[in-house]
Structure formats: structure tokens, C-alpha cells
N, C-alpha and C positions, 0 to 999 in steps of 0.2 A: 582329436585336435582341440585346442582351447579356443573359445570364442572371445575375441578381443574387440571391444568397442572403442573407436576414436571419434569423438564428436566435439563440435564447437558450440559453446554456450555463451549467452550474455550473462551479466551479473544477476539479472532477474530470471535466469533459467530458461530462456528461449533458445530454441535451436533453429527456428524457421528462417530459411533464405539467407544464410550467411554470405553467399557468394555474389549476390546481385539482386536488383529490384524485381527482375522477371523470373527469378528462380522458383519462388513459390508465393504468389500473391493471394492464395486462397484465404477466405475469411476477411478479405479487405485489408490484408497486411501490407503496409506501405513503407516498412523500415528495412527492406531487403538490402543486402550488401554491407551490413554492419561490421563484418570481420575484415573487409578489404583494407582499410587504412592501417591495420596493425600487422600486416604481413611484412616480415623482415628475414634476415639471414638465419637468425635463431629458429624462427618458426619453420623455415624451409628445411633446415638441417634435421629438425625433429621429425617432420613428416616424411622426409626421404628415408630416415632411419627406420621408422615404423613400417612403412610400406616395403622396405627392403627385407623385412623379416617375414613377410606374408607367404603362406603356402596356398591360400585361396581366399576369395572374397565372398561375403554374404551381403547382398545389397537390396534395399527396398526398391519398389518399382519406380518411384519418382527419381531417387538418386541414380538408379541404373540408367534411366533415360537421359538424365543430365550428363552422366559420365560417357555414355555411349555416343552422344552427339559431339563429344569433344576429344576424348583420348585416342580413339583410332586414327585421328588426323595427326597425332604427335608421333612422328616416325624417326626422330633423332635417336640413334642407338645408344647415345650417352645419357639419355634421359631415363634415369633409373625408375622414376615413378611411372612413366608411360610404358616402359618395358614390362614392369610387373603387372600393371593393370591390363595390358593388351595380351599378355601371354598366359597368365595364370587362370585356373578355373574360377568362374563366377557363377554364383547361385542366386536366384531371384525368386523369392516367394511371391506369387501373384495370382489374383483371381481374374485379371483382365488381359494380360499379355498372352498371346497365343504363339508368338514366334519372336526370335531374337537373332539379329544379324551379327552382333559383336562376337568375335571368335571366342570359343571355349565358354559359352554361356549355357547354363542349364536352368530352365524354368521349373519351379516347384509348385505344383498345384494341389498337393495334399494338405493334411492338417499341419499347421505351422509347428506345433510342439513336436510332433512325431518326425517331421522332415528334418528339423534342425537337430533334434536329439540323435538322429541317425548320422548326420554329418559330423557331429561332435565325436562319435565313436570311431570315425575313420582315423587311420594312421596319419601323422603329420604334426606340424607345430602349431601354426596360427591360422585360424579361420577369422578373417578380419571384417568387421563392419565399419564403414565410414559414412558419417552422416546418418541417413536412413532413420530419422527420429521415430517415426511411427513403428517401424520394425523393431528398433531398439526398445521402445517402450513396451511392446508386446512381449519381447524376450525377457525384459526385467520382470514383468508380471509372472512369467513362467519360471523365473529363476535359472535362466540358461546362459547368462553372461558371466564369464569367469574373470575378465580383466577389463577395466575401463581406463582410458586416457581421456580426461576431461580438460579441454582447453577453454578456459574462462577468459573472455575478452572484457576489457575495462569499459563497458558500455551497457546501459540499460535501455530497453526499447518500449517497455510499458505494456505490451500486448504481444500475442503470438503463441505458437505451439511450444509446450514445455515438455522436457524429457521425463521428469518424474511426476507423472500424473496420478490420478486416483487408481488404486488397485495394484500399485507396484508391490511386489512381494517383500515383506520386511526382511532385510538382508544386512548383515554386517560386512564391511569392507575394511581392509587394512591399507593404509597409505604406504606405498612402496617407493615413491619418488615425487619430488615437487621441485619445480624450477620456474623462473620467470624469464620471458624474452625481453629484449631491449625495449620493446614497445609496451610492455606491461601485461602481456598475455600470461596467465598463470597456468602451467601445465601440471596437472596432478594425476598420478597413476595409482589405481586401486586394484587390489586382488580380493576376490570374493572369499569370505570366511565362513559363511553359513548364517544361521539364525542369530539375530541380535540377542544380547543379554541385557537385563534391566536391573535397576536398583533404585534406592532412595537416598538422597543426601540427608545425613543426620544433622539436625540443627542443635545448637547448644541448648542445654536445659533451660537457661535463663533468657532465651530469645523471646 
């Protein structure tokens, strides 16, 4: 399976608490809910399309708990996002959770790189990560993310947890798609291409 990351970012690279003030106030973060004013039909169609392609989900512990408190209550059979999240396999790397009540959830207690690499070798299409910024950052450092859908919202919050932190493995990505929603969210899709290449700009001799 390919590992696909879909995550929301501010212009200054913060992923923390996009959905509400109480989602993740750790570190004294007070700007939670910054993505909400920009949700529109374009945004909804994109997310429905992405989740419709999922074969399984890989979720960080905090994101899993947020999702598990909400999506099982969504029982409308025409809700494609709820249907996929509630029925497909969900994998949660964790050192703290000992049980999970949401259907089709498997907790991963072993070495993160080894566990995720084994999932990656399974047959199937897309193993999707949604949110889960700490998990995504760890997998970027391990070079285990194949595709990224980065949704950049037209807002800066000044502080908070950032996706591309210290220790991210130097990696080149190819831009495969880019679009903007009606509210100005830029959706950029990238495929992993391997190690970066480098060069030097040649200056004119009389510079």
C-alpha cells in the first residue's frame, strides 16, 4: 500500500487544532479552529474524494481519539466519509492506549518504523493518514510517506506545532496537482521522488 498523508496547514506551517479550540490546546495554544471559516463545497468535495479512495487508515493517538468520539455516531448510509471511516481498517501506533472500541481498530505497540513498513508491504491501494501531525512528522523523518495532500489555509497563527520540524529526512517531491477552493485554501499534492539534488546558480562573470 502507498502511505498517503492529508493534512491541514496554516501559512506559517502549523497543523495544531484546525477543527476547534478544544481539539489540542497543549503548549498553551489558543488559536484552535483556524480551518473552520474556510470550509466550503470545494473543500468538502476534495475530502470526500480522497477518503473515498482509502483502503485503510493510519491515525495518531490524538487524532484517533477525536475521530472515535465523533464518527461512530454518524450513521447516515449516504455519508461516504462516515461509511469509510467506520468500516475500513484503522491502525493506531500508540504507547498509551491499551484498548480501542471503534470497529476494525488495531493498536500498534511495536517499533513505529517496523510496524508501518510492514503495513506498507500489504496488498492494497491507499493507507491514509489524516491529521496526526506528530505521527506524520515521525514518518517524514523515516522517509515512509509516499504522497502528501497539503491543504494550506490563508491564515497565520504565529505559534503551534509544525509539520516539518527538525530531523525531517531530506526528500524531493514532485507536484502532481494544485488547486484552490472558493475560500482560498490551496490544495497541493506531492509524490515522493527520493533524495534531493543540489546545484549552484552560476553568476555572470562581471557580477
